[in-house]
C-alpha positions as CSV (number, residue, x, y, z in Angstrom):
1,X,9.7,0.6,4.6
2,X,9.7,-1.2,1.3
3,X,6.3,-1.8,-0.5
4,X,5.6,-5.4,0.2
5,X,4.2,-7.8,-2.4
6,X,0.7,-7.8,-1.2
7,X,0.8,-4.0,-1.4
8,X,2.0,-3.4,-4.9
9,X,-0.2,-6.2,-6.4
10,X,-3.4,-4.7,-4.9
11,X,-2.3,-1.4,-6.4
12,X,-2.0,-2.9,-9.9
13,X,-5.3,-4.9,-9.6
14,X,-6.8,-1.5,-8.5
15,X,-5.9,0.0,-12.1
16,X,-9.0,-2.5,-13.5
17,X,-11.3,-0.2,-11.3
18,X,-11.2,3.6,-11.9
19,X,-12.9,4.4,-8.7
20,X,-10.6,2.3,-6.4
21,X,-7.5,3.5,-8.0
22,X,-8.7,7.2,-7.5
23,X,-9.4,6.7,-3.8
24,X,-5.6,4.9,-3.4
25,X,-3.6,7.1,-1.1
26,X,-0.5,5.7,-2.5
27,X,-1.5,6.1,-6.2
28,X,-2.6,9.4,-5.4
29,X,0.9,10.3,-3.9
30,X,2.6,8.9,-6.9
31,X,0.6,10.8,-9.2
32,X,1.8,14.0,-7.3
33,X,5.5,12.9,-7.2
34,X,5.6,12.1,-11.0
35,X,3.7,14.9,-12.3
36,X,1.8,12.2,-14.6
37,X,-1.7,13.2,-15.8
38,X,-3.7,10.6,-14.0
39,X,-3.2,8.3,-10.9
40,X,-3.7,5.3,-13.6
41,X,-0.8,6.8,-15.6
42,X,1.6,7.3,-12.7
43,X,1.3,3.6,-11.6
44,X,1.8,2.5,-15.0
45,X,4.5,4.8,-15.4
46,X,6.4,3.5,-12.5
47,X,5.8,0.1,-13.2
48,X,6.8,0.3,-16.8
49,X,10.0,2.4,-15.3
50,X,11.1,-0.7,-13.1
51,X,10.7,-3.1,-15.5
52,X,12.7,-1.4,-18.3
53,X,16.0,-3.4,-17.9
54,X,14.2,-6.8,-17.5
55,X,13.4,-8.9,-20.5
56,X,10.1,-8.2,-22.0
57,X,8.5,-11.2,-20.6
58,X,8.5,-9.6,-17.1
59,X,6.4,-6.8,-18.2
60,X,4.2,-8.9,-20.0
61,X,3.3,-10.9,-17.0
62,X,2.6,-7.9,-14.8
63,X,0.4,-6.3,-17.3
64,X,-1.7,-8.9,-18.4
65,X,-1.9,-10.8,-14.9
66,X,-1.7,-8.3,-12.1
67,X,-3.0,-5.3,-14.4
68,X,-5.6,-6.9,-16.9
69,X,-6.6,-9.8,-14.4
70,X,-6.0,-12.8,-17.2
71,X,-5.6,-16.2,-15.6
72,X,-2.0,-16.8,-14.4
73,X,-2.1,-20.3,-16.0
74,X,-3.1,-19.2,-19.4
75,X,-0.5,-16.7,-19.5
76,X,2.3,-18.9,-18.4
77,X,1.1,-21.5,-20.9
78,X,0.7,-19.0,-23.8
79,X,4.3,-17.7,-23.0
80,X,5.7,-21.2,-22.7
81,X,6.7,-21.1,-19.1
82,X,6.7,-23.7,-16.4
83,X,4.3,-22.9,-13.5
84,X,7.7,-22.4,-11.2
85,X,9.3,-20.4,-13.6
86,X,6.2,-18.0,-14.1
87,X,6.0,-17.2,-10.4
88,X,9.3,-16.6,-9.9
89,X,9.5,-14.3,-12.7
90,X,6.4,-12.6,-11.3
91,X,7.7,-12.5,-7.9
92,X,11.1,-10.6,-9.4
93,X,8.9,-8.4,-11.3
94,X,6.5,-7.1,-8.3
95,X,9.9,-6.8,-6.1
96,X,11.2,-4.6,-8.8
97,X,8.1,-2.2,-9.0
98,X,7.9,-1.9,-5.2
99,X,11.5,-0.9,-5.1
100,X,10.8,1.8,-7.7
101,X,7.7,2.8,-5.6
102,X,10.1,2.9,-2.7
103,X,12.5,5.0,-4.4
104,X,10.1,7.4,-5.7
105,X,8.4,8.0,-2.0
106,X,12.1,8.4,-0.7
107,X,12.8,11.3,-2.8
108,X,13.9,14.3,-0.8
109,X,10.8,17.1,-1.1
110,X,12.0,20.6,-2.4
111,X,10.4,22.3,0.4
112,X,11.0,20.0,3.8
113,X,12.2,23.2,5.6
114,X,12.2,27.1,5.3
115,X,14.9,29.5,5.0
116,X,13.2,32.0,7.5
117,X,14.2,31.2,11.2
118,X,10.9,32.8,12.4
119,X,8.8,30.4,10.6
120,X,10.7,27.4,12.0
121,X,10.4,28.8,15.5
122,X,6.6,29.5,15.2
123,X,6.0,25.9,13.8
124,X,7.9,24.4,16.5
125,X,5.7,26.4,19.0
126,X,2.7,25.5,17.5
127,X,3.5,21.6,17.4
128,X,4.6,22.1,21.0
129,X,1.1,23.5,22.0
130,X,-0.7,21.0,19.5
131,X,0.8,18.2,21.8
132,X,-1.1,19.6,24.9
133,X,-4.6,18.9,23.3
134,X,-6.3,21.4,25.3
135,X,-8.9,23.8,23.6
136,X,-6.8,26.8,24.5
137,X,-3.6,25.2,23.7
138,X,-5.0,24.1,20.0
139,X,-6.1,27.8,19.4
140,X,-2.8,29.2,20.3
141,X,-1.0,26.6,18.2
142,X,-3.3,27.6,15.1
143,X,-2.2,30.9,15.4
144,X,1.3,30.3,15.6
145,X,0.7,28.0,12.4
146,X,-1.1,31.0,10.8
147,X,1.7,33.5,11.4
148,X,4.2,31.0,10.1
149,X,2.0,31.0,6.9
150,X,1.9,34.7,6.6
151,X,5.7,34.9,6.3
152,X,6.0,31.9,4.0
153,X,2.5,30.9,2.3
154,X,4.3,27.6,1.0
155,X,5.6,26.0,3.9
156,X,4.0,22.5,3.9
157,X,4.6,22.1,7.5
158,X,2.5,24.6,8.6
159,X,-0.6,23.8,6.6
160,X,0.1,20.3,8.1
161,X,0.1,21.8,11.7
162,X,-3.4,23.7,10.9
163,X,-4.7,20.4,9.5
164,X,-3.8,18.5,13.0
165,X,-5.3,21.3,14.9
166,X,-8.6,20.7,13.2
167,X,-8.5,17.1,13.5
168,X,-8.1,17.0,17.2
169,X,-10.8,19.6,17.7
170,X,-13.0,17.3,16.0
171,X,-11.7,14.0,17.6
172,X,-12.2,15.5,20.9
173,X,-15.6,17.2,20.0
174,X,-14.6,20.9,20.6
175,X,-15.8,21.6,17.4
176,X,-18.3,20.2,15.1
177,X,-16.7,16.9,13.9
178,X,-17.9,17.4,10.4
179,X,-16.8,20.7,10.2
180,X,-13.5,20.0,11.8
181,X,-12.6,17.2,9.5
182,X,-13.6,19.1,6.4
183,X,-11.4,22.0,7.4
184,X,-8.4,19.4,8.2
185,X,-9.0,17.9,4.7
186,X,-8.5,21.3,2.8
187,X,-5.4,22.1,4.7
188,X,-4.0,18.5,3.8
189,X,-4.9,19.1,0.4
190,X,-3.2,22.5,0.4
191,X,-0.1,21.0,1.7
192,X,-0.2,17.8,-0.7
193,X,0.0,20.3,-3.4
194,X,3.5,21.9,-1.9
195,X,4.8,18.7,-0.6
196,X,3.2,15.3,-1.5
197,X,5.8,13.2,0.3
198,X,5.6,15.1,3.9
199,X,4.8,12.1,6.3
200,X,2.8,14.2,8.7
201,X,0.2,14.7,5.7
202,X,-0.4,10.9,5.4
203,X,-0.5,10.2,9.1
204,X,-3.1,12.9,9.0
205,X,-5.1,11.3,6.3
206,X,-4.7,8.2,8.3
207,X,-6.7,9.7,11.5
208,X,-9.1,11.1,9.4
209,X,-10.0,8.0,7.6
210,X,-10.0,6.3,11.0
211,X,-12.1,8.7,12.9
212,X,-14.0,10.7,10.1
213,X,-15.1,7.5,8.1
214,X,-14.0,4.7,10.4
215,X,-12.3,3.1,7.4
216,X,-9.5,1.1,9.0
217,X,-8.3,-0.4,5.5
218,X,-7.7,3.3,4.1
219,X,-6.4,4.6,7.6
220,X,-3.6,1.5,7.2
221,X,-2.7,2.6,3.6
222,X,-2.1,6.0,4.6
223,X,0.2,5.5,7.7
224,X,1.9,2.8,5.8
225,X,2.7,5.3,3.5
226,X,3.8,7.7,6.0
227,X,6.1,5.1,7.3
228,X,7.4,4.3,3.9
229,X,8.4,8.0,3.3
230,X,9.8,8.3,7.0
231,X,10.1,5.2,9.1
232,X,11.3,7.3,12.0
233,X,8.1,9.3,12.1
234,X,6.8,8.4,15.3
235,X,3.3,10.1,15.0
236,X,2.6,7.5,12.2
237,X,4.1,4.7,14.4
238,X,1.5,6.1,17.1
239,X,-1.7,6.1,14.9
240,X,-0.7,2.8,13.9
241,X,-0.4,1.6,17.1
242,X,-4.1,2.7,17.9
243,X,-5.3,1.3,14.7
244,X,-3.9,-2.3,16.0
245,X,-5.3,-1.6,19.4
246,X,-8.7,-1.4,17.7
247,X,-8.3,-4.6,15.9
248,X,-7.1,-6.2,19.2
249,X,-3.5,-6.6,18.0
250,X,-1.9,-5.9,21.3
251,X,1.5,-7.0,20.4
252,X,1.4,-5.1,16.9
253,X,0.5,-1.8,18.9
254,X,3.4,-2.4,21.4
255,X,5.9,-2.9,18.8
256,X,4.8,0.5,17.0
257,X,4.6,2.2,20.5
258,X,8.6,0.7,21.1
259,X,9.6,1.9,17.9
260,X,8.2,5.4,18.4
261,X,9.6,5.7,21.9
262,X,13.2,4.8,20.4
263,X,12.7,7.6,18.1
264,X,10.9,10.2,20.5
265,X,11.6,9.2,23.9
266,X,10.0,12.2,25.8
267,X,6.7,11.8,23.9
268,X,4.1,11.9,26.5
269,X,1.4,11.0,24.3
270,X,3.4,7.8,23.4
271,X,3.7,7.2,27.0
272,X,0.2,7.7,27.8
273,X,-0.9,4.9,24.8
274,X,1.5,2.6,26.3
275,X,-0.6,2.8,29.7
276,X,-3.6,2.3,27.8
277,X,-2.2,-0.8,26.1
278,X,-0.9,-2.3,29.1
279,X,-4.6,-1.8,30.7
280,X,-6.1,-3.5,27.7
281,X,-3.8,-6.6,28.0
282,X,-5.0,-7.3,31.6
283,X,-2.1,-5.5,33.4
284,X,-4.5,-3.1,35.0
285,X,-2.1,-1.7,37.6
286,X,0.7,-1.3,35.4
287,X,-1.5,1.1,33.3
288,X,-2.7,3.0,36.0
289,X,0.9,3.6,37.3
290,X,2.0,4.5,34.0
291,X,-0.5,6.9,33.3
292,X,0.1,8.2,36.7
293,X,3.7,9.0,36.2
294,X,3.1,10.7,32.9
295,X,1.1,13.1,35.0
296,X,3.8,13.4,37.5
297,X,5.9,14.6,34.5
298,X,3.1,17.1,33.2
299,X,0.2,17.3,35.7
300,X,-1.5,19.5,32.9
301,X,-1.3,16.8,30.3
302,X,-5.1,16.5,29.7
303,X,-5.1,13.4,27.5
304,X,-3.5,11.2,30.4
305,X,-5.6,12.6,32.9
306,X,-8.5,11.9,31.0
307,X,-7.7,8.3,29.9
308,X,-6.7,7.5,33.6
309,X,-10.0,8.8,34.7
310,X,-11.7,6.5,32.2
311,X,-9.6,3.4,33.2
312,X,-10.1,3.9,36.7
313,X,-13.9,4.2,36.2
314,X,-13.4,1.1,34.2
315,X,-12.2,-0.6,37.4
316,X,-15.1,0.8,39.4
317,X,-12.5,3.1,41.4
318,X,-15.3,6.0,40.9
319,X,-13.9,8.2,43.8
320,X,-10.2,8.5,42.1
321,X,-11.8,8.9,38.9
322,X,-14.0,11.5,39.9
323,X,-11.0,13.3,41.5
324,X,-9.2,13.2,38.1
325,X,-12.1,14.9,36.3
326,X,-12.9,17.7,38.9
327,X,-9.2,18.7,38.1
328,X,-9.9,18.3,34.4
329,X,-13.3,20.3,34.7
330,X,-11.6,23.0,36.4
331,X,-9.4,23.7,33.8
332,X,-11.4,23.5,30.9
333,X,-15.3,22.6,30.6
334,X,-15.7,19.8,28.1
335,X,-18.7,17.4,27.4
336,X,-16.6,14.4,27.4
337,X,-15.4,15.1,31.0
338,X,-18.9,16.2,31.9
339,X,-20.2,12.5,30.4
340,X,-17.4,10.4,32.2
341,X,-18.4,12.3,35.5
342,X,-22.1,11.6,34.6
343,X,-21.2,7.8,34.4
344,X,-18.9,7.5,37.7
345,X,-20.9,9.8,39.7
346,X,-24.1,7.3,38.9
347,X,-22.3,4.4,39.4
348,X,-21.7,5.7,42.7
349,X,-25.0,6.3,43.8
350,X,-25.4,9.9,42.7
351,X,-27.7,10.4,39.5
352,X,-27.6,14.1,39.6
353,X,-24.7,14.6,37.2
354,X,-26.1,12.1,34.9
355,X,-29.7,13.8,34.9
356,X,-28.2,17.0,34.1
357,X,-25.9,15.8,31.4
358,X,-29.1,14.3,29.7
359,X,-31.0,17.7,29.9
360,X,-28.3,20.0,28.9
361,X,-28.2,21.7,25.5
362,X,-25.6,23.9,23.9
363,X,-26.7,26.3,21.3
364,X,-30.0,24.3,20.9
365,X,-27.8,21.1,20.5
366,X,-27.5,18.1,22.8
367,X,-24.4,16.4,23.3
368,X,-22.9,13.6,21.1
369,X,-25.0,10.1,21.2
370,X,-21.9,8.7,22.1
371,X,-21.4,10.7,25.4
372,X,-25.0,10.4,26.2
373,X,-24.6,6.7,26.3
374,X,-22.1,7.3,29.1
375,X,-24.7,9.2,31.3
376,X,-27.7,6.6,30.4
377,X,-25.1,3.8,31.5
378,X,-24.2,5.5,34.7
379,X,-27.9,5.3,35.5
380,X,-28.0,1.5,34.6
381,X,-30.2,2.4,31.9
382,X,-28.7,-0.6,29.3
383,X,-31.2,-0.1,26.7
384,X,-31.0,3.6,26.5
385,X,-27.3,3.3,26.3
386,X,-27.3,1.0,23.4
387,X,-29.8,3.0,21.7
388,X,-27.7,6.0,22.0
389,X,-24.5,4.0,20.8
390,X,-26.6,3.0,17.7
391,X,-27.5,6.5,17.1
392,X,-23.9,7.4,17.4
393,X,-22.9,4.7,15.0
394,X,-25.5,5.9,12.5
395,X,-24.4,9.5,12.8
396,X,-20.9,8.3,12.1
397,X,-19.7,10.1,15.5
398,X,-15.9,10.0,15.8
399,X,-15.3,7.9,18.8
400,X,-17.6,5.0,17.8
401,X,-14.3,3.6,16.4
402,X,-13.3,3.1,19.7
403,X,-16.0,1.0,20.8
404,X,-13.8,-2.1,20.9
405,X,-11.3,-0.5,23.5
406,X,-13.9,1.4,25.6
407,X,-14.2,-0.3,28.9
408,X,-17.0,1.9,30.1
409,X,-19.1,-0.3,27.8
410,X,-17.3,-3.6,29.1
411,X,-20.6,-5.0,30.6
412,X,-22.5,-4.6,27.3
413,X,-19.9,-7.1,25.2
414,X,-22.2,-10.2,25.6
415,X,-25.1,-8.2,23.9
416,X,-25.7,-9.0,20.5
417,X,-27.1,-5.6,19.8
418,X,-24.0,-3.9,21.2
419,X,-21.6,-6.1,19.5
420,X,-23.3,-5.6,16.0
421,X,-22.5,-1.8,16.5
422,X,-18.5,-2.8,16.6
423,X,-16.9,-1.5,13.4
424,X,-16.9,-4.0,10.5
425,X,-13.4,-5.9,10.4
426,X,-12.7,-5.1,13.8
427,X,-12.0,-8.0,16.5
428,X,-14.9,-8.2,18.9
């Protein structure tokens, strides 16, 4: 992926705002890759280097207009260029800077692999377990990554694996999200110091921005960077597909999934998201069929079974949903399973699971507000459900970024109070 005109101009404009450039994921990566003393110096270094072979007027235009923010008309008039020539020079200059950035981010890193076969084997086992997403599988994955780091503490891919374990534990509420996301960020930072061009790290940062901060703009910056480094990295395409779904861009989501499956045709998580996308575009039976076929391939793939139960609940097929939830709960008790069970059972006429869920505490802590909203809605208590969702948004609970997609709350969409809770910038 070459960096586009708009993204490079955005990067150069941020040089006027120290806070903004310090938070820009591309600028931070360029700083690490070039060894510059600051993110600002890194961007200026690459811009100057890209235009070194061009006439001086090209750098003058970029520096004065894009970096300093002077008026295009005033600069063009001062250097005696017609409007047409000015914009042609400027486009060529920005394209040259984009090509330089692309070359730097594609530079082969020094530590992309390990010389130790045991390390590579341990990381491969960790990644296999990580994809299964159960608590037990994630804990076992973490142990494999940790064993790899005992042998080779400088292997960035093992640190990336640790980060992704913490990330999923936070997203699935297996651990306290704030603590899990913090640990994920620490592992990412450790790995970035070793290999800033590892695409896994930027994909993880994208998910942290999405679920940890509900910051869709910065999430896109991070997975764009991951894909610029490695356009074949299917996990970044997967995250980009979810970003598109949240923004009601179904065609964009399907494009990313199509690309990802081309590189990783056996990816069950990708096939699961295809089923979700089909359901969201109105092909309900196809979505149900897609998820059922994923479970035929791997009956223990909890991501697909839970999403199938959620889709069936959204279609008022509560008995089918409850059967899948029974399978999930028998394998592993999880608050998300209990909450969806509370919703489906309540809608089926049995309020007991919802009442029990709302009364439960674990170590003095009640379930997440987002999940309590499931139980409240299962009881038909719409205003209480919205109150729980408001508390979830105010508490920055990770699942709130998925509100635009969650068909459990479909009946609430006409409520202005509910609509106000949808993340800013997201299609409603």
